[in-house]
Each structure stands twice: as structure tokens, then as C-alpha cells.
C-alpha positions, 0 to 999 in steps of 0.5 A, a space after each residue: 906541571 900543575 893543571 886543574 889542581 893536580 900535578 901532571 907530567 909534561 907530554 911534550 918534548 923534554 926541557 933540559 935545565 942548565 946550571 950557568 955556573 957549571 954548565 951542567 944539566 941539573 934537571 929535565 922537565 917534560 913540556 906541555 903538549 898542545 893537548 895539555 894546554 887545551 886541558 889547562 885552558 879548560 880547567 881555568 875556564 871551569 874555575 872562572 865562575 867559582 873564583 870570579 864571583 867570589 867576594 873580594 873579602 873572601 879572596 883576600 885571605 887566600 892571597 895572604 895565604 899564598 904570600 905566607 906559603 911563599 915566605 915559608 919556601 924562601 930557601 928552597 925557591 931561592 936555591 932553585 932560582 940561583 941554580 937556574 939563573 946564576 945570580 947571587 943567592 941573596 938576590 934570589 931570596 929577595 925576589 921571593 920576599 918581593 913576590 910575597 909582598 905583591 900578594 899581600 898588596 893585592 889582597 887588600 887593594 882588591 877589597 877597596 873598590 870594584 867600580 864607582 858610582 857616577 852622577 846620573 842624568 835624571 833624578 830618577 836614575 842611578 848609574 854605576 861602573 862595575 869592574 869585572 874580570 876578563 876571565 882566563 889570563 894567559 901569562 908568558 914569563 921571562 927567565 931573568 926574574 922568573 917568579 917576580 914577573 909571574 907574580 906581577 901578573 898573577 897576583 893582580 889577575 887573581 885579585 881581579 877575579 881571573 883564572 890563570 894559565 902560566 908558562 915560564 921560560 924554558 931556561 927557568 922552569 924549576 922555580 916556577 913549577 915549584 911554586 905550584 903548591 902555594 896555590 893548593 888552597 884555591 879552587 882547582 883550575 884557578 892557577 895552572 902552571 905549564 912548561 914549554 918553549 915558543 910553541 906553547 907560548 904561541 898556543 897561549 897567545 892564540 888560544 880562543 879560550 884565553 881572554 887576556 894575555 900578559 907577556 914580558 920579553 923581547 920586542 920581537 916576540 911581544 909584537 908576535 904575541 900582540 898580533 896573535 891576541 889582536 886577531 881574536 880581540 883578546 886583551 893584552 898587557 905587554 912588557 918588552 924591555 928597554 934601553 934605559 938611560 942613566 943621567 948624572 948632573 953636574 950639581 951633586 958634588 964629589 960625594 954625590 958623584 961617588 954615590 951615583 957611580 955606586 948606584 950606576 954600577 948596581 943599576 947596570 950590573 944587577 943580575 949580571 945586567 939581565 934586567 929589563 930596567 938595567 941602565 944601559 946608557 950613561 949620560 954624564 955632564 962634561 964638567 964631572 965626566 972624568 971624575 965620574 968615570 974614574 969612580 965608576 971604574 974603580 968601584 966596578 973593579 972591586 966587585 966580586 965575580 964568582 960562585 953565586 952560592 958564596 955570600 961574598 959574591 956580588 955577581 955571578 955568571 950570565 944565564 947562557 952562553 947565548 946571552 953572554 955572546 950577545 953582550 960581549 959581541 956588542 962590546 967587541 963591535 963598539 971597540 972595533 968602531 973606536 970605543 975604549 974598554 976601560 975594564 971587564 970583558 974577561 971570564 973572571 978566571 973561570 974555565 967553566 960557566 957563563 961569566 962575564 966581567 962587568 964592562 965599562 966603556 967610553 968613546 962609544 960611537 953614537 950609532 953603535 948597537 951598544 948605545 941603540 939596541 938592548 944589551 941585557 948584560 953587565 955593560 955600562 957605556 958612559 957618554 959625555 953630554 954638554 947639558 941637561 938638554 942634550 941628556 934628555 934629547 939622547 934619553 928620548 932618542 930611541 924607540 924604548 921608554 921603560 925606565 930612566 935614572 937621574 941624579 941631581 940635587 936641583 929640584 927644578 932639574 928633577 921635575 923637568 926630567 919627570 916631565 920630559 923624559 919619555 919613560 914609564 918609570 923615572 927614578 931620581 937619586 934612587 935607581 931601580 926601586 919598584 913599588 907595588 903601589 906604583 905602576 910599571 910599564 913602558 912607552 913606545 916599543 917598551 910595551 903596552 899597559 901597566 903592571 902593579 898599582 891600581 893600574 895593574 889591577 885594572 889591566 885585568 878588569 873590564 869596565 861595565 856601565 850600568 844605567 838604572 832608571 827607577 821609573 818606567 815612563 815615556 821619555 820626552 826625546 823619543 819618537 815622534 819628534 813632531 
């Protein structure tokens, strides 16, 4: 682990890291003890002054340096992530580049403003709003994008002047701990990386020395994090998953349907469906429903399921037997309730590994878990709808609101969806494309706060109003009123 600028052995229970392809234990990592968590927080607290008061113009080259160091470690980090998660190596390499780009973005954004000047109420006065760092930010990160979802927290938090204590998922500690050296040029204690399970996550959430908690994970765990932080009035930024809808309109033509089918398969099956913004509910207008389903199934059957280190592989295994069992369980329950499984559900012929062939279903009952609860697996239930009114109503019908995808050539329909679909991100004709300059987060149970963009920077800053009067004089509105 990396605490106070030094590499240390974890004193807590060992964490075994499984390769989801071979089901073999490939590494054992010592987790942090609660005493080591205290040391990490103490180190971050000690670094607050030097890092937090450093001018943004001086922090910027250090953040650019982190970006360059990440790019230099692309091959190593990509291999580690693929070993831990089981996704194609090319996707892991892409993740490293996305991380580097995020540091480059925030290196510059933080230089552009630290507040604003506001109009005073009298001629002799000067008023400003100054944005300051919270202090120590605790980051709790999931396994599906172990570096990217860490960087989406760490890059803006550092750019804002905060120091960090971060914990990766116990399923994927290797790649996170492997990036420790990219922070070596920062003041000691600025970034601290510790491994651990739920007890360390709970320790971060409730630690009196942590001023803000940034979390990505399940709704149930996120609510616990929020309660623990609220009990001591710490700031929180929570991203808690979703059940994203994918709407296909009847105005896109035959070529558009093919594009929407291939885009839908990518949105549903990327990283074996283990993406918080995976498309997990497809609503397709009746007049094009059959054609869309046929194109979707045909394309899905062409996907190559196999060894993620093989460049021809489109989709590797799921991360664990537990995750595979949950996804397949929803599929089996839906089929038992009358749904039709058109393709998928097997293990792609592998005797070992958590492989699940991507599933496409129709006829899923509206009350099935497959249409109501997060699946987090390569499963695409496709539902016919009469019109856009019904599609939007169904899209908004759950307590999730992270993202939504719509395919249409009608600008009025596109704008209507942007306005009416209750989701933090609405993608029109281009699914799951993130933008460092655009905020990411959810409505309703999908979360509180935003990552990325200037909103992501402000998530790690406090606003202070400074009111200055250049004259020392008695005011007309003071006592005595008579």
C-alpha cells in the first residue's frame, strides 16, 4: 500500500485476487488495519497545508506529470486490470488513456478560476466568492472500472487542493496499488492508497479526519456511506448505479436500425455488462420492433466470447461467480415467468471461468426483476412500446436515473427526451460516450452530486463569500432605530 509517501505492507487480513478466466488466485494483498487507516488519514491531514495552498499554476504541471506517468505504464496497468476483471485487454488500455486525459483536463481547468467577483451593495465595498478545498477526501472505488472511477474522484479533488485516502474494491486491488508511483512527485501524504474490504470502507465513511467521501457502488452501500458521513456533517458525492433505458424510435430507417442494434449491443455488453451506465432496458417502437430484435440477436451471435488477452475477443468473463449468478438468476426468473430467451445464457463452452454468453430476451413481464433491478451483466431485455410517450413513461418509471440512450432522427423527439427523461446523462444516437468536460452522475437513487466537468471540481470545493468594506464608518441601518 502507499501511505505517507512510502510503500507499506498491509497489516490486516489478506485479500486473495482471483483471475476470472482461470478461477485461480493470482495474488494476495495485505489489507489495511484500522490503525493503518488512521495513519493514512494523518498523512493526508499533514499534507493539506502544503498541497492545499499551492497555487493552481504550480499544481498543474504535477497533474500533467501524473497523466504522462500513467501513459507510460499503460501496458502494465492494462494487463493487471484484465487479469483482475477479465475484460478485453484493449478496453483496459483504453481505460488508462481515459485516466490520463482526465488528469490533463483538470490540470488546466483548475487554473482558470478559483471563484468570482460579485457586485457589492455599496460603492465602498468589494465582494468575492472564493472556492477552497474540503481538506481530506476519502475515495471508495468499485471493481468494474478500478482506475477510471478512482481518477474521476482523485483528479478533480487534487486539482481543487484536497488530499486523498483511497480504497479500491477487494476484487481489484492490484491495478490501483500499482499506480501509487505516479503520485511520487507530490508532497508526501497527498495521495494515500490502502486496500481493504467493507470494514475499511466503513472506516473511511465514518472517520472524523475525512472531510468529504466520494463513493461509487451499490445503492445499499451508498446509503450506508451517506448516513455515516451525514452523522458528522461530512460532504458526500455518491454514484450508486442505475438501470438505464435504451429507446429506439421508428424514424431511423433500416440503416439506422442496424446502427442502433450494434450500438445497443455495445451499450448492453461492454465489460460484460458490468458498467453502471449499461443499457439494461430496451424500449423499441412496435412498428420496428421485430426488425430491431432480429438485427440485435444476429449481431449478438457474432460476438466473440473468450480469452480477454486474445485481440479477437469481444467479451471476456464476468468478474466473479457471484456476479454471474446474479445476472443469470434474473434471466432464469424472467424465463420462468414467461419471457423468451432468444440467445445466450451459456458458458461459451469454457469449463472454467465466469463466462456468460450475452443474453437477449423478449416478453419479459413488467414486474420482473430483470426490468426493475440492476443486473450488472450482459443481458438485454427488449420491450415493444406504442410511442414515445410510453417509452418515456417506462424510462422514468423506476427509482434510478443515471443515464439513458435514444436513437432518433427527429430533432423534436431528441430535444423532448433530453428535457423529459429523468437521468443525469442523456445520449442521443451515440451510447455511453463520456466527456471529461461534461458532468456525470444520477437522479433519484442513482446518486448525489456530480463527477467530471466544472461541476466535478466544485464537488470537492467549499464556497466562501468575502465581503470587504474599504471604509470604517457607522451605517445608517444600525441601532438606534429611533
